[in-house]
C-alpha positions in Angstrom: 48.0 -50.6 -15.9 45.4 -50.1 -13.1 46.0 -46.6 -11.1 45.0 -46.7 -7.5 42.7 -43.7 -6.6 43.7 -41.4 -3.9 41.5 -42.1 -1.1 41.4 -39.3 1.4 40.2 -36.2 -0.6 37.9 -34.0 1.2 35.8 -31.4 -0.7 33.8 -28.7 0.9 30.7 -27.6 -0.9 28.7 -24.4 -0.5 25.6 -22.5 -2.1 24.0 -19.5 -0.9 22.0 -18.5 -4.3 18.6 -20.0 -5.6 17.9 -23.6 -4.5 20.7 -24.1 -2.6 20.0 -27.7 -1.7 19.4 -28.6 -5.3 22.9 -27.0 -6.3 24.6 -29.1 -3.6 22.9 -32.4 -4.8 23.7 -31.8 -8.4 27.4 -30.9 -7.6 27.8 -34.2 -5.8 26.0 -36.1 -8.4 28.4 -34.7 -11.1 31.3 -35.5 -9.3 30.3 -38.8 -8.5 29.0 -39.7 -12.2 32.6 -39.0 -13.4 34.6 -42.3 -13.9 37.6 -40.8 -12.3 36.0 -40.1 -9.0 33.9 -42.0 -6.4 31.9 -40.2 -3.7 32.4 -42.2 -0.5 30.5 -40.4 2.1 29.0 -37.0 2.6 28.4 -34.9 5.8 25.0 -33.6 7.0 24.2 -30.1 5.4 24.6 -27.0 7.7 23.1 -23.6 7.3 25.8 -21.0 7.9 26.5 -17.4 7.9 28.7 -16.1 5.0 32.2 -16.0 5.5 34.3 -13.1 4.0 31.2 -10.9 3.0 28.6 -10.8 5.6 26.3 -8.8 3.3 24.7 -11.8 1.5 22.3 -14.7 1.9 23.1 -17.6 4.3 25.0 -20.7 2.8 24.1 -24.3 2.9 27.4 -26.2 3.6 28.6 -30.0 3.3 31.9 -31.8 3.1 32.4 -34.9 1.0 34.9 -37.5 1.0 36.2 -38.8 -2.4 38.4 -41.3 -4.0 39.9 -39.9 -7.3 42.3 -40.8 -10.1 42.9 -37.3 -10.6 46.1 -35.3 -9.5 45.5 -32.2 -7.6 45.7 -29.7 -10.4 43.6 -32.0 -12.7 40.8 -32.3 -9.7 40.7 -28.6 -9.2 40.2 -28.1 -13.1 37.5 -30.7 -13.0 35.8 -29.3 -10.0 35.6 -25.7 -11.9 34.0 -27.3 -14.7 31.5 -29.0 -12.3 30.8 -25.5 -11.0 29.9 -24.1 -14.2 27.9 -27.3 -15.4 25.8 -27.1 -12.2 25.1 -23.3 -12.9 27.8 -21.2 -11.1 28.2 -17.5 -12.6 31.7 -16.0 -11.9 31.5 -13.1 -9.6 33.9 -11.5 -7.4 35.8 -13.1 -4.7 33.6 -13.5 -1.4 30.4 -12.8 -3.2 27.4 -15.0 -3.5 27.5 -18.2 -5.5 25.2 -20.9 -6.9 27.8 -23.5 -5.9 31.4 -23.4 -4.5 33.6 -26.6 -4.4 36.8 -26.4 -2.5 39.7 -28.9 -2.2 40.1 -29.1 1.7 42.5 -32.0 1.8 44.2 -34.3 -0.6 45.5 -37.1 1.5 48.4 -35.6 3.5 49.7 -33.4 0.6 51.0 -30.0 1.4 51.0 -27.9 -1.7 50.9 -24.2 -2.5 50.8 -22.7 -6.0 49.1 -19.6 -7.4 45.7 -21.2 -8.2 45.6 -24.0 -5.5 46.5 -24.3 -1.7 46.2 -27.7 -0.1 45.2 -28.1 2.9 42.8 -25.2 2.2 44.2 -22.3 4.0 40.9 -21.5 6.1 40.0 -24.8 7.4 40.8 -24.1 11.0 38.8 -21.1 11.3 35.8 -22.4 9.6 33.3 -24.5 11.8 31.2 -25.1 8.8 34.2 -27.1 7.5 35.6 -28.5 10.9 32.2 -29.9 12.1 31.2 -31.7 9.0 34.7 -32.9 8.5 34.7 -34.2 12.2 31.4 -35.8 11.6 32.5 -38.1 8.4 36.3 -38.5 9.3 37.1 -37.8 13.1 40.4 -39.3 13.1 41.8 -37.5 9.8 45.0 -35.7 10.8 45.6 -32.3 9.5 49.0 -32.4 7.7 50.2 -29.1 8.8 48.6 -28.6 12.3 49.4 -32.3 12.9 46.3 -32.6 14.9 43.0 -34.9 14.5 40.4 -32.7 12.9 38.1 -33.2 15.9 40.9 -32.0 18.1 41.2 -28.5 16.4 39.7 -26.2 18.8 36.7 -24.4 17.3 35.7 -22.7 20.4 38.3 -20.0 19.9 36.8 -19.4 16.4 34.0 -17.3 15.4 30.9 -19.4 14.8 29.2 -19.4 11.4 26.8 -22.4 11.7 23.3 -21.4 12.4 21.5 -24.9 12.0 22.1 -28.5 10.9 19.2 -28.7 8.2 19.7 -32.2 7.1 21.1 -35.5 8.5 24.0 -37.1 6.7 23.6 -37.2 2.8 23.5 -41.0 1.7 25.0 -41.8 -1.8 23.0 -44.1 -3.9 24.2 -44.8 -7.4 24.3 -41.5 -9.1 21.6 -40.1 -7.2 22.0 -38.2 -3.8 19.1 -38.7 -1.3 18.5 -38.1 2.2 17.5 -41.1 4.4 
């Protein structure tokens, strides 16, 4: 029996320690290399001020769209393993991290459990999520707000983006490269 991959899964990636760009690339490659996932497209990479705890290094952030055979809980477990393989060291919430991978959307699923909330709770207040999402999937509709991603007003929100540092990441085989 061939299981159909869930197609509209969006992940937010961020890094603010060490070689931030390399951590992003490694994480995307790890996700793509797993036979249960297919990275479809990746946004540009943005340098951003930290969210939650401003007393730390700036982040590099990107959003990727994937297809996956994983159910939400399985995907979360897989992503936590990817973070560890890529080099994440566990620290207190809102502290610096080598890599952070969040499930932003899983199709139009609305789910809230102790360890997972889909859609991600802070999407509408994070320009470093909205802008890259709008870049790669402008017509995706937020299932709670019932609005297109590009129509969610970011002008009312505090701006965290400092600069777009890399154009859209292109996925080729298992290696991420910039074109």
